[in-house]
C-alpha positions in Angstrom: 30.6 -4.2 21.4 28.7 -7.0 22.6 29.8 -10.6 22.5 27.9 -11.9 19.9 28.8 -9.1 17.8 32.8 -10.0 18.4 31.7 -13.6 17.7 30.2 -12.5 14.3 33.0 -10.5 13.4 35.4 -13.1 13.9 33.6 -15.5 11.7 33.3 -13.0 8.9 36.8 -12.3 9.2 37.7 -16.1 9.2 35.4 -16.6 6.2 37.1 -13.7 4.5 40.6 -15.3 4.9 39.7 -18.6 3.7 38.2 -17.0 0.3 34.3 -18.3 0.8 33.3 -14.3 -0.1 35.2 -14.9 -3.2 33.5 -15.0 -6.8 29.8 -14.6 -5.3 27.0 -13.4 -7.7 27.0 -9.9 -8.0 30.2 -9.4 -6.6 31.7 -5.8 -7.3 28.0 -4.5 -8.1 26.2 -1.8 -6.0 23.5 -3.1 -3.5 20.1 -2.8 -4.3 18.6 -1.1 -0.9 15.1 -0.5 -0.4 14.0 2.5 1.2 12.6 1.7 4.8 12.8 5.2 6.3 8.9 4.9 6.8 9.2 2.0 8.9 10.5 2.5 12.7 14.1 1.5 13.1 13.4 -0.7 15.7 10.8 -2.8 13.0 13.1 -2.7 10.3 14.8 -6.2 10.6 11.4 -7.8 11.5 9.4 -6.1 8.3 12.8 -7.0 6.0 12.3 -10.9 7.5 8.8 -11.1 7.0 9.1 -9.4 3.7 11.7 -11.8 2.7 9.7 -14.8 3.8 6.6 -13.7 1.7 4.6 -12.3 4.3 2.7 -9.2 3.6 1.5 -6.9 6.5 -2.5 -7.3 7.4 -3.3 -4.3 5.2 -1.6 -5.4 2.2 -3.0 -8.6 2.2 -6.8 -6.5 2.8 -5.9 -4.5 -0.1 -5.0 -7.4 -2.2 -8.2 -9.4 -1.6 -10.3 -6.1 -2.2 -9.2 -5.9 -5.5 -9.6 -9.2 -6.5 -13.1 -8.9 -5.0 -13.7 -5.9 -7.2 -12.0 -7.7 -10.2 -14.9 -10.5 -9.5 -17.6 -8.3 -9.2 -17.6 -7.2 -12.6 -17.9 -10.7 -14.0 -20.4 -11.9 -11.7 -24.5 -12.2 -12.7 -26.3 -10.1 -10.3 -27.9 -12.7 -7.3 -27.1 -14.1 -4.4 -23.5 -14.6 -5.1 -23.0 -10.9 -5.8 -24.9 -10.0 -2.5 -22.6 -11.9 -1.0 -19.6 -10.6 -2.2 -20.3 -7.1 -1.7 -21.1 -7.8 2.1 -17.4 -9.4 2.2 -16.0 -6.3 0.1 -17.8 -3.9 2.5 -16.3 -6.3 5.5 -13.1 -6.0 4.2 -13.0 -2.0 3.3 -14.0 -1.7 7.2 -11.3 -3.7 8.4 -9.1 -1.7 6.3 -10.4 1.5 7.5 -9.7 0.1 11.2 -6.0 -0.2 10.5 -6.1 3.5 9.7 -6.1 3.4 5.8 -8.9 4.7 3.6 -10.6 3.0 1.1 -9.1 4.3 -1.9 -6.6 1.7 -3.3 -4.9 3.2 -6.1 -3.1 6.7 -5.9 -4.3 7.0 -8.9 -8.2 6.9 -8.0 -6.9 9.6 -5.4 -5.6 12.1 -8.2 -8.5 11.6 -10.2 -10.9 12.6 -7.3 -8.9 15.6 -6.6 -8.9 16.7 -10.3 -12.6 16.4 -10.4 -13.2 18.2 -7.4 -11.1 21.1 -8.7 -12.8 21.1 -12.1 -16.2 21.3 -10.2 -14.9 24.2 -8.4 -14.1 26.0 -11.5 -16.8 28.6 -12.3 -15.8 28.5 -16.2 -17.6 25.5 -16.8 -21.7 26.2 -17.5 -22.7 22.5 -16.5 -21.1 22.9 -13.0 -22.3 26.6 -12.5 -25.6 25.1 -12.7 -25.2 22.1 -10.4 -23.5 24.8 -8.2 -26.0 27.0 -8.3 -28.6 24.6 -7.2 -26.2 23.3 -4.4 -25.8 26.6 -2.9 -27.9 27.8 -0.1 -30.2 30.8 -0.9 -29.7 34.0 0.5 -32.0 34.7 3.2 -31.1 38.6 3.3 
């Protein structure tokens, strides 16, 4: 055991003997542990400290700003302001893509897209059969 570990352990045991941990809020209740299994072990403490300090990873900050801009775009009139916001939105989405994240901000969008593709792929829908027939390459044989 390292010296700092030994000192910390001694301080904790001393505080327990003095009763400093008695009657703490939440005593006897289970801890609410967050699943951080997706974070490399050597980065978990740093992520926890940043999260507790209110700092978000850059990709989450980008996602938040993208969602805010998309919400504002629905309320803005056509014009220079809208163009400026759309350019900013494209820029933010490009930065998010550079971080290795897709442009789908909500898992529901991804699920909807998959369901839509599956539905189009089915042959039992006459509307999609006509579209698929138009899109299919013509037989040259």
